[in-house]
N, C-alpha and C positions, 0 to 999 in steps of 0.2 A: 246848154242846161234845158231840160224839159221839166216842167214844173205843172202839177195837177192840184188845184185848190177845190175842195167842196166844202163849203160853208153853211152851216145850219141857219135858217133864218126863222125869226121869230116876230110875227106880225101883231100888230094891236087888235085888242078885240073887234070882233064884227069885219075884220078884214082878212084876207089870205092870199096866197100867192097863185100866180098863174103863168104858165110859160110864156104866154104872150107879154109879159112884163119885162122881157129880156131888154128891150130897148130903153124902158124906164131906168133900169139898173144899170145901163151903160152910160145914160147922161149922168146918173149920181157919181158913177165911178170916174167920169171925166172930171166932175167938180171936185174929186178927192185928189186927182193926181196934179191939179192946178192947169191954169190956161197955156202955159209953155209945153207941156207935155201933152197935153189935150190937142193943141194945135199941130204938134209933131206926129201923133198918130193920124189925124185927119187927113195930113198931106201924104201919108203913106199910101203907095199902091196896094201893099199887103199889110195888113196890121199883124203885129207879131203876137197875138193872143185871140182866144175866142172866149165867150162869157154866155152862159144861159141860167135860165131858172129851170129847174128839174125836179120830179118828186122821186123819192127814194124808199124803197122797202115796203112792206106790208101797210105800214101807217101812212105811206105817202108823205113823208117828213119833206118839207120844202127845203131845197138845197140852191146855194149860188154857186154855180160851177165854173171856173176860169182856168183855161189852158194856157199857159206861156211857154213860148216856144223860141225866145231869144232874150236870154237873161239880161244882156246889157241894155236892150231897148225897153224892157219890161222892169227895169229898176224903179221907176216912178210909182208904177202898181205895186210892187212888192212892198216898197215902204210905206204906201198908202194903207195897204190891207194889215201890216203890222202895227199900226197906230191907231186904227179906228174900231171901235166895238159897236157902232151904231151905224146906219146909213140914211140919209134923208132923202125920200122920193118927193122933189119938189113939184111934179104934176098931181100927185096924190095927196100932198101936204099932210104926210105923216112921216113918223120916223120907223125904222125896222131894225131890231136888234140883230147882231150876229153872233152866232155861236163859237165854239171851240173848232177850227178848221182842220179838216183832215188833209194832209200835205204830203204827196208823193213826187219826189225828186229824183230825176235819172240825168246822167250824162248822156250825150247822143250815143257815145260807144256802148254804153252799158244797155241802152234800149235797143240799139241794132244787134248786139250780142246775143238777144233773146232768140234772134232767128238766124244765129251764125252757122257756119258750116260744120260746128262739131254738135249742134243740136239736132233734135228730131224735125225731120222734113215737114213743112207746112202743107196740108192737103186741103185746106178750105178755110172759110170763116163765117161766123153768124154775125152780122151788122144789126145792131139795136138802135134805132133813131128815135132818141129821146126828145127831141123837139121838132117842129115842122121843119122838113128838109126839102130844098128846091134846087135845081139847077137852071142855067140858061144857055141856050144854044140860039144862035142868029136871032136874037132879040126876042125869043119866046121861052116860056118857063117849061121845064121838062120834069114832069111828075112820075118819075120812076128811076129807080136806083140802077142805071144802066153801069156795067162794070168800067167800062173806059171813063165815064163822069166821075166815078168814085177815085179812080186812080188818079185822074187828071186834077181834082180837087187838091189832092195832096201835093202832086206834082209842082203845082203853081206856087205853093208856099214853101217847097223845098229849100230853095236857095235861102231863105230867111231863116228856117228851121236849122240846116246844117251849115250854111256859110259856103256851100259847094253846088256847082251846077249838076243837073242830072242828064242822063242819056237821053237825047231827043228821040222822041216817039216811043220812049218806054211804055207809056200808057196804051199804046195801040198793040204794041207786042203782048203785054200782060192781059189786056181786053181778050185777044185771039185764045188765049190759054185759060180763061175764066168763063165757067158756066153756071148761071141761077139755077140751083137746084129747088129752091122753093121760096115763097114769101107770104107775108100777112102784112098788107098796107092798108092804110086808109087815107083819103083826101082829107086836107084840112086847110084852114086859113090861118095865116099868122098877121097879126095886126101891126101895122108900123105907122104911128102918128098919123092918124087919117086916111091910111090905105091899107090894103090888104095884099099879101103875097100868098098865091095858092101853092100847096106844096103836100108832103106825105109824112107820115110817120108810122112806126111799126118796125118790122124786122124783115130782113132778107138772107137766106143762106147761100153761100157761094163754094162752087168747088174748083180747085186748081188742077190743071189737066198737063202743064207743061214739065220740064225737066227740074231738077232740084233747085236748079240756080233761079229760073223763072219763078217756082214756088216761094222762094225766099223774099224775092224781091216783091211779090204780091203781098205777102204777110207784113213785110216792113212798111210798105205805103199804108195800106189799111190800117194798121195799128198805129200809126203815127195819127190818125184822125182823133185819137183819145185827147189830144193836145189841140188839133187845128180845127176840128169840126169838119163836116161835109157841105159843099155846095155855096150859096151864096148867103151874105149877111151873117156870118158866124160871130162878128163882133157884137151883133145886135140881138144874139139869142137864138138864131136858126142853127140847124145842122149839128147840134149835139149828139155823139153817138158813143157806144161802147163796142168794142170789137172783140170778139172771142175768136182766137185762132186754133184751128182743128189741126192736130198733128198725127203723124203716124212714125212709127219707129224705124230708125235707119236700119236698113239690111247689112248685114256685116259680111 
């Protein structure tokens, strides 16, 4: 099951949201789920959720965005969110009210069916990076959305998401058939409890050049980032993204 929560946030007077507060909200979330669940998530190599603070619409409304991609593992989070109307930020020493959430729920088959064999063939994607995104390679930060890194980011979470292993080397194949058509990106810092991570935000447009099967795989992996996020520290507020898949009509 794939679940995407978007929860409006209402801050006290003289306070406002900031995407850098993702790690603060993560700490508050772990308090809500309880010690046992928090320890379970901490010990997982791949956390079955992403969460971030984003702005939405012309009014730049503050939204708490949570992507859950393993229903059984995320039950403590689901139960906590259903019971609470406020969240206490211990570091800031104030309480934030939670509005009525927007919840989108899909089975994995429903989500994969969006790009199935009977639908239009994906020809590319526009990826909007809502919060600071960064990748790591050989111990150094990578400040550009190279296609291979985008695909690899989801592949690393695929087993948790689907319960199935994915073909080895798929990210390399899809990278070969993906072209960066254009981008509008800016470098920025994401602050994490006394240190900063350098990354980027903005958008990139990709074009798929492979056969229909390769194009569908590319679209499936990229679109799953709605729930998983891209890159590092997606549980702490980084890597939140929205992916628009561009299609062409299937020729009869």
